[in-house]
N, CA, C and O atoms as a GROMACS GRO file, in nm:
protein
  236
    1MET      N    1  -3.272  -0.309 -10.304
    1MET     CA    2  -3.380  -0.337 -10.189
    1MET      C    3  -3.317  -0.366 -10.056
    1MET      O    4  -3.224  -0.446 -10.050
    2ALA      N    5  -3.357  -0.310  -9.960
    2ALA     CA    6  -3.297  -0.330  -9.832
    2ALA      C    7  -3.327  -0.460  -9.762
    2ALA      O    8  -3.436  -0.516  -9.773
    3VAL      N    9  -3.224  -0.508  -9.687
    3VAL     CA   10  -3.252  -0.644  -9.615
    3VAL      C   11  -3.311  -0.620  -9.493
    3VAL      O   12  -3.267  -0.523  -9.431
    4ASN      N   13  -3.399  -0.684  -9.442
    4ASN     CA   14  -3.457  -0.688  -9.305
    4ASN      C   15  -3.366  -0.772  -9.210
    4ASN      O   16  -3.369  -0.895  -9.220
    5ILE      N   17  -3.293  -0.716  -9.125
    5ILE     CA   18  -3.215  -0.788  -9.016
    5ILE      C   19  -3.265  -0.799  -8.907
    5ILE      O   20  -3.225  -0.898  -8.846
    6SER      N   21  -3.354  -0.722  -8.844
    6SER     CA   22  -3.408  -0.721  -8.730
    6SER      C   23  -3.481  -0.832  -8.710
    6SER      O   24  -3.546  -0.868  -8.808
    7LYS      N   25  -3.493  -0.911  -8.594
    7LYS     CA   26  -3.577  -1.007  -8.549
    7LYS      C   27  -3.678  -0.966  -8.444
    7LYS      O   28  -3.714  -1.048  -8.361
    8LYS      N   29  -3.722  -0.852  -8.444
    8LYS     CA   30  -3.839  -0.798  -8.368
    8LYS      C   31  -3.952  -0.817  -8.439
    8LYS      O   32  -3.945  -0.827  -8.561
    9LYS      N   33  -4.082  -0.825  -8.368
    9LYS     CA   34  -4.206  -0.859  -8.430
    9LYS      C   35  -4.289  -0.726  -8.376
    9LYS      O   36  -4.242  -0.646  -8.296
   10PRO      N   37  -4.393  -0.718  -8.422
   10PRO     CA   38  -4.480  -0.593  -8.366
   10PRO      C   39  -4.547  -0.633  -8.263
   10PRO      O   40  -4.580  -0.751  -8.253
   11ASN      N   41  -4.578  -0.543  -8.172
   11ASN     CA   42  -4.626  -0.556  -8.026
   11ASN      C   43  -4.808  -0.575  -8.047
   11ASN      O   44  -4.878  -0.502  -8.117
   12SER      N   45  -4.842  -0.662  -7.987
   12SER     CA   46  -4.998  -0.666  -8.000
   12SER      C   47  -5.057  -0.614  -7.867
   12SER      O   48  -4.998  -0.640  -7.762
   13ALA      N   49  -5.177  -0.538  -7.866
   13ALA     CA   50  -5.234  -0.485  -7.746
   13ALA      C   51  -5.382  -0.470  -7.769
   13ALA      O   52  -5.430  -0.497  -7.879
   14ASN      N   53  -5.456  -0.427  -7.669
   14ASN     CA   54  -5.604  -0.416  -7.685
   14ASN      C   55  -5.612  -0.240  -7.672
   14ASN      O   56  -5.545  -0.166  -7.601
   15LYS      N   57  -5.714  -0.210  -7.760
   15LYS     CA   58  -5.749  -0.079  -7.755
   15LYS      C   59  -5.863  -0.061  -7.690
   15LYS      O   60  -5.957  -0.132  -7.725
   16ARG      N   61  -5.882   0.029  -7.589
   16ARG     CA   62  -5.981   0.036  -7.495
   16ARG      C   63  -6.071   0.164  -7.517
   16ARG      O   64  -6.018   0.275  -7.502
   17SER      N   65  -6.218   0.154  -7.556
   17SER     CA   66  -6.294   0.261  -7.540
   17SER      C   67  -6.332   0.280  -7.428
   17SER      O   68  -6.309   0.203  -7.334
   18HIS      N   69  -6.414   0.419  -7.418
   18HIS     CA   70  -6.469   0.467  -7.307
   18HIS      C   71  -6.558   0.374  -7.245
   18HIS      O   72  -6.568   0.384  -7.123
   19ALA      N   73  -6.630   0.277  -7.307
   19ALA     CA   74  -6.729   0.183  -7.266
   19ALA      C   75  -6.644   0.073  -7.236
   19ALA      O   76  -6.713  -0.021  -7.197
   20LEU      N   77  -6.502   0.041  -7.237
   20LEU     CA   78  -6.412  -0.063  -7.220
   20LEU      C   79  -6.421  -0.182  -7.290
   20LEU      O   80  -6.402  -0.294  -7.243
   21ASN      N   81  -6.461  -0.147  -7.437
   21ASN     CA   82  -6.479  -0.254  -7.534
   21ASN      C   83  -6.315  -0.269  -7.586
   21ASN      O   84  -6.240  -0.176  -7.616
   22ALA      N   85  -6.287  -0.404  -7.585
   22ALA     CA   86  -6.156  -0.451  -7.620
   22ALA      C   87  -6.158  -0.454  -7.778
   22ALA      O   88  -6.253  -0.502  -7.841
   23THR      N   89  -6.040  -0.395  -7.841
   23THR     CA   90  -6.040  -0.422  -7.984
   23THR      C   91  -5.888  -0.430  -8.006
   23THR      O   92  -5.812  -0.337  -7.978
   24LYS      N   93  -5.846  -0.559  -8.064
   24LYS     CA   94  -5.705  -0.564  -8.089
   24LYS      C   95  -5.632  -0.485  -8.174
   24LYS      O   96  -5.680  -0.472  -8.287
   25LYS      N   97  -5.528  -0.428  -8.149
   25LYS     CA   98  -5.456  -0.342  -8.217
   25LYS      C   99  -5.307  -0.370  -8.239
   25LYS      O  100  -5.255  -0.449  -8.160
   26GLN      N  101  -5.233  -0.319  -8.329
   26GLN     CA  102  -5.072  -0.360  -8.358
   26GLN      C  103  -5.008  -0.239  -8.339
   26GLN      O  104  -5.056  -0.135  -8.383
   27GLN      N  105  -4.900  -0.244  -8.274
   27GLN     CA  106  -4.793  -0.144  -8.258
   27GLN      C  107  -4.690  -0.182  -8.330
   27GLN      O  108  -4.601  -0.252  -8.283
   28LYS      N  109  -4.689  -0.140  -8.450
   28LYS     CA  110  -4.570  -0.177  -8.555
   28LYS      C  111  -4.434  -0.132  -8.526
   28LYS      O  112  -4.432  -0.039  -8.445
   29LEU      N  113  -4.316  -0.171  -8.568
   29LEU     CA  114  -4.201  -0.110  -8.532
   29LEU      C  115  -4.166  -0.004  -8.638
   29LEU      O  116  -4.216   0.005  -8.751
   30ASN      N  117  -4.069   0.074  -8.581
   30ASN     CA  118  -4.050   0.220  -8.656
   30ASN      C  119  -3.886   0.155  -8.735
   30ASN      O  120  -3.773   0.154  -8.687
   31LEU      N  121  -3.927   0.114  -8.849
   31LEU     CA  122  -3.830   0.054  -8.927
   31LEU      C  123  -3.770   0.171  -9.014
   31LEU      O  124  -3.850   0.247  -9.069
   32GLN      N  125  -3.633   0.191  -9.030
   32GLN     CA  126  -3.552   0.276  -9.101
   32GLN      C  127  -3.454   0.204  -9.177
   32GLN      O  128  -3.396   0.103  -9.137
   33VAL      N  129  -3.434   0.269  -9.306
   33VAL     CA  130  -3.334   0.207  -9.392
   33VAL      C  131  -3.186   0.287  -9.378
   33VAL      O  132  -3.165   0.408  -9.393
   34GLU      N  133  -3.094   0.186  -9.345
   34GLU     CA  134  -2.965   0.256  -9.304
   34GLU      C  135  -2.871   0.188  -9.435
   34GLU      O  136  -2.893   0.080  -9.492
   35ARG      N  137  -2.782   0.267  -9.457
   35ARG     CA  138  -2.672   0.211  -9.557
   35ARG      C  139  -2.549   0.200  -9.471
   35ARG      O  140  -2.509   0.297  -9.408
   36LEU      N  141  -2.479   0.065  -9.466
   36LEU     CA  142  -2.358   0.047  -9.390
   36LEU      C  143  -2.238   0.089  -9.457
   36LEU      O  144  -2.229   0.130  -9.573
   37ALA      N  145  -2.150   0.075  -9.375
   37ALA     CA  146  -1.999   0.125  -9.454
   37ALA      C  147  -1.967   0.045  -9.570
   37ALA      O  148  -1.909   0.110  -9.657
   38ASP      N  149  -1.988  -0.085  -9.599
   38ASP     CA  150  -1.973  -0.174  -9.724
   38ASP      C  151  -2.082  -0.139  -9.830
   38ASP      O  152  -2.088  -0.208  -9.932
   39GLY      N  153  -2.163  -0.042  -9.814
   39GLY     CA  154  -2.245  -0.005  -9.907
   39GLY      C  155  -2.382  -0.062  -9.917
   39GLY      O  156  -2.466  -0.009  -9.990
   40THR      N  157  -2.409  -0.176  -9.841
   40THR     CA  158  -2.538  -0.246  -9.858
   40THR      C  159  -2.646  -0.186  -9.765
   40THR      O  160  -2.610  -0.133  -9.660
   41LYS      N  161  -2.782  -0.193  -9.802
   41LYS     CA  162  -2.867  -0.131  -9.745
   41LYS      C  163  -2.960  -0.230  -9.632
   41LYS      O  164  -3.002  -0.342  -9.659
   42VAL      N  165  -2.975  -0.174  -9.530
   42VAL     CA  166  -3.046  -0.277  -9.419
   42VAL      C  167  -3.149  -0.197  -9.349
   42VAL      O  168  -3.135  -0.077  -9.325
   43ARG      N  169  -3.255  -0.269  -9.316
   43ARG     CA  170  -3.371  -0.212  -9.242
   43ARG      C  171  -3.353  -0.256  -9.090
   43ARG      O  172  -3.356  -0.372  -9.048
   44LEU      N  173  -3.337  -0.160  -9.028
   44LEU     CA  174  -3.310  -0.152  -8.867
   44LEU      C  175  -3.420  -0.081  -8.811
   44LEU      O  176  -3.482   0.001  -8.878
   45THR      N  177  -3.453  -0.109  -8.678
   45THR     CA  178  -3.534  -0.040  -8.601
   45THR      C  179  -3.475   0.098  -8.568
   45THR      O  180  -3.356   0.116  -8.596
   46ALA      N  181  -3.540   0.192  -8.515
   46ALA     CA  182  -3.488   0.318  -8.488
   46ALA      C  183  -3.379   0.311  -8.369
   46ALA      O  184  -3.274   0.376  -8.364
   47ARG      N  185  -3.430   0.210  -8.269
   47ARG     CA  186  -3.353   0.203  -8.144
   47ARG      C  187  -3.209   0.132  -8.187
   47ARG      O  188  -3.100   0.162  -8.139
   48GLU      N  189  -3.232   0.040  -8.279
   48GLU     CA  190  -3.105  -0.062  -8.323
   48GLU      C  191  -3.007   0.070  -8.387
   48GLU      O  192  -2.892   0.090  -8.348
   49ARG      N  193  -3.063   0.139  -8.473
   49ARG     CA  194  -2.996   0.239  -8.566
   49ARG      C  195  -2.925   0.334  -8.462
   49ARG      O  196  -2.805   0.354  -8.480
   50ARG      N  197  -2.985   0.391  -8.360
   50ARG     CA  198  -2.923   0.485  -8.267
   50ARG      C  199  -2.816   0.406  -8.194
   50ARG      O  200  -2.713   0.468  -8.165
   51THR      N  201  -2.826   0.282  -8.160
   51THR     CA  202  -2.720   0.193  -8.094
   51THR      C  203  -2.599   0.208  -8.191
   51THR      O  204  -2.495   0.257  -8.148
   52LEU      N  205  -2.608   0.164  -8.327
   52LEU     CA  206  -2.495   0.157  -8.406
   52LEU      C  207  -2.436   0.290  -8.398
   52LEU      O  208  -2.313   0.296  -8.384
   53ARG      N  209  -2.506   0.400  -8.404
   53ARG     CA  210  -2.450   0.531  -8.442
   53ARG      C  211  -2.356   0.579  -8.293
   53ARG      O  212  -2.260   0.657  -8.292
   54LYS      N  213  -2.410   0.516  -8.190
   54LYS     CA  214  -2.368   0.571  -8.058
   54LYS      C  215  -2.224   0.476  -8.067
   54LYS      O  216  -2.120   0.536  -8.040
   55ALA      N  217  -2.214   0.352  -8.097
   55ALA     CA  218  -2.091   0.262  -8.102
   55ALA      C  219  -1.997   0.339  -8.212
   55ALA      O  220  -1.876   0.354  -8.190
   56GLU      N  221  -2.048   0.377  -8.310
   56GLU     CA  222  -1.964   0.439  -8.404
   56GLU      C  223  -1.886   0.568  -8.357
   56GLU      O  224  -1.773   0.599  -8.394
   57LYS      N  225  -1.969   0.637  -8.267
   57LYS     CA  226  -1.919   0.779  -8.212
   57LYS      C  227  -1.820   0.740  -8.125
   57LYS      O  228  -1.715   0.805  -8.126
   58ALA      N  229  -1.836   0.619  -8.029
   58ALA     CA  230  -1.743   0.605  -7.912
   58ALA      C  231  -1.607   0.534  -7.954
   58ALA      O  232  -1.510   0.535  -7.879
   59ALA      N  233  -1.606   0.473  -8.080
   59ALA     CA  234  -1.509   0.424  -8.146
   59ALA      C  235  -1.426   0.521  -8.196
   59ALA      O  236  -1.327   0.490  -8.262
   0.00000   0.00000   0.00000
Protein backbone atom coordinates (compact mmCIF):
# COMPACT_ATOMS: atom_id res chain seq x y z
CA MET A 1 0.00 0.00 0.00
CA ALA A 2 1.38 3.38 -0.98
CA VAL A 3 1.65 6.13 1.63
CA ASN A 4 0.16 9.51 0.71
CA ILE A 5 2.79 12.13 1.65
CA SER A 6 1.45 15.08 -0.34
CA LYS A 7 -0.31 17.78 1.71
CA LYS A 8 -2.12 19.22 -1.31
CA LYS A 9 -5.92 19.22 -1.58
CA PRO A 10 -8.28 19.27 -4.57
CA ASN A 11 -9.07 22.63 -6.13
CA SER A 12 -12.73 23.68 -6.18
CA ALA A 13 -14.19 25.88 -8.86
CA ASN A 14 -17.45 26.67 -10.63
CA LYS A 15 -18.42 25.02 -13.89
CA ARG A 16 -20.24 27.55 -16.08
CA SER A 17 -22.82 26.65 -18.73
CA HIS A 18 -23.79 28.87 -21.67
CA ALA A 19 -26.64 30.18 -19.51
CA LEU A 20 -23.99 31.01 -16.86
CA ASN A 21 -25.40 28.56 -14.32
CA ALA A 22 -22.81 27.88 -11.63
CA THR A 23 -22.22 24.26 -10.58
CA LYS A 24 -19.48 23.30 -8.14
CA LYS A 25 -16.75 21.03 -9.52
CA GLN A 26 -13.51 19.62 -8.13
CA GLN A 27 -10.18 19.46 -9.92
CA LYS A 28 -8.51 16.44 -8.38
CA LEU A 29 -4.78 15.90 -7.97
CA ASN A 30 -2.78 13.86 -10.45
CA LEU A 31 -1.49 11.31 -7.92
CA GLN A 32 1.17 8.84 -9.04
CA VAL A 33 2.72 5.92 -7.16
CA GLU A 34 6.51 6.20 -6.94
CA ARG A 35 8.95 3.69 -5.47
CA LEU A 36 11.75 5.37 -3.52
CA ALA A 37 15.37 4.19 -3.33
CA ASP A 38 14.74 2.41 -0.01
CA GLY A 39 11.86 0.39 -1.57
CA THR A 40 8.87 2.17 -0.01
CA LYS A 41 5.94 3.18 -2.20
CA VAL A 42 4.62 6.74 -1.87
CA ARG A 43 1.86 8.67 -3.60
CA LEU A 44 3.06 11.96 -5.08
CA THR A 45 1.54 14.49 -7.40
CA ALA A 46 2.96 14.48 -10.91
CA ARG A 47 4.67 17.82 -10.26
CA GLU A 48 6.40 16.55 -7.09
CA ARG A 49 7.49 13.40 -8.92
CA ARG A 50 8.98 15.50 -11.72
CA THR A 51 10.83 17.68 -9.21
CA LEU A 52 12.32 14.61 -7.51
CA ARG A 53 13.51 13.18 -10.81
CA LYS A 54 15.10 16.50 -11.79
CA ALA A 55 16.94 16.62 -8.44
CA GLU A 56 18.22 13.05 -8.92
CA LYS A 57 19.39 13.86 -12.44
CA ALA A 58 21.25 17.00 -11.29
CA ALA A 59 23.01 15.20 -8.43
